[in-house]
FIFITOR-751717 format. One line per 3 residues: their letters; for each residue x, y, z of C-alpha. Coordinates in steps of 0.2 Angstrom, whole numbers. Layout:
! FIFITOR-751717
A) X Y Z; ...
This chain:
! FIFITOR-751717
MKL) 517 443 703; 515 455 689; 526 459 674
YQA) 528 476 666; 538 485 653; 548 499 661
QLA) 544 517 657; 553 533 662; 542 534 678
DIH) 548 517 684; 567 522 685; 566 525 704
KLA) 558 508 707; 571 499 696; 587 508 701
PLY) 589 499 718; 587 482 710; 601 487 697
VMY) 612 492 713; 609 474 720; 613 466 703
RQE) 629 476 701; 634 473 720; 632 454 717
RHI) 645 456 704; 656 466 716; 654 482 706
HSE) 652 498 716; 636 508 711; 629 525 714
IET) 610 525 713; 611 542 704; 622 535 691
IED) 611 521 688; 596 532 687; 605 543 674
FLH) 609 528 664; 592 521 664; 584 538 660
ERL) 595 540 645; 593 523 638; 574 522 640
ARN) 571 540 634; 581 536 618; 572 519 616
DIV) 590 511 617; 584 497 628; 568 487 633
IFY) 567 482 651; 554 470 658; 552 469 677
TET) 542 459 690; 533 466 705; 524 458 719
GQG) 506 462 723; 513 474 737; 523 484 724
EVT) 540 476 728; 551 475 712; 558 457 712
GFV) 568 456 695; 572 463 678; 578 458 661
QLN) 586 471 650; 586 468 631; 597 478 619
PMF) 594 478 601; 607 474 588; 605 471 569
SAV) 612 457 558; 617 459 540; 617 440 540
ELK) 600 438 547; 594 455 539; 584 456 556
RIW) 585 463 573; 594 453 586; 590 455 605
LLY) 605 454 616; 600 448 633; 615 452 644
DLY) 607 459 660; 595 448 670; 593 449 689
AKE) 580 442 701; 581 442 720; 588 426 727
EVR) 572 421 736; 561 421 720; 575 419 707
SQV) 569 403 699; 551 409 697; 555 427 692
TEH) 569 422 680; 557 410 671; 544 423 668
LLA) 557 436 662; 565 424 650; 548 419 643
RAR) 543 438 641; 560 441 632; 556 427 620
QLS) 539 434 617; 546 451 613; 558 443 600
EET) 542 435 592; 532 451 593; 546 461 584
HSG) 550 447 571; 568 447 577; 581 434 571
LIM) 585 428 588; 589 432 606; 607 431 611
LHS) 608 427 630; 625 430 638; 628 424 655
HSA) 641 428 668; 640 410 675; 630 394 673
EGA) 626 395 692; 619 413 691; 602 419 686
HNP) 604 410 669; 601 392 675; 605 380 660
ALT) 590 368 665; 578 383 664; 585 390 648
DHL) 584 373 640; 566 371 647; 562 388 638
RYI) 570 382 622; 585 393 623; 599 384 614
RNT) 617 384 620; 628 390 605; 643 378 603
VMY) 648 385 586; 652 404 589; 665 411 599
AHG) 662 427 609; 676 440 613; 676 457 620
AKA) 687 472 621; 684 486 634; 685 504 629
DDG) 698 512 640; 688 525 649; 698 525 665
QDT) 685 515 675; 685 497 679; 668 491 680
TSG) 672 472 679; 673 460 692; 689 449 694
NDK) 682 435 684; 679 447 669; 696 453 667
PAE) 706 446 652; 720 433 657; 737 439 656
């Protein structure tokens, strides 16, 4: 397995995996929309994506890191919200991607990586994150508010309780 940092030329390889990632969350996806999203984000250096590939060129997983900045830390913080690996190689690929994300954090002298997971049973296995020295935050609360763009991109589990 090889690990790469995504470039614009890699968008067509990555887009099908993003479709699988979103389908796993019951979100309808058009590959062209995903390619446009990735092109805009990568062209503007808004995100960093690492992906894994087999020796035969099959893309097996990705992690997308989004930079934020903290006035408290006076440093960059990396938000790790999107992480996906194909089921048959999930454990191995996820471990490599999380380790590479941590390495990026060290290379960029960031304050921390904030890993947000959709579920403890998903790609973010608690035993794996503990093994890689990701610490569960039991102090801070996280809340979210969606901009009303007329499109519902959440799964049923992501909708606020009424």
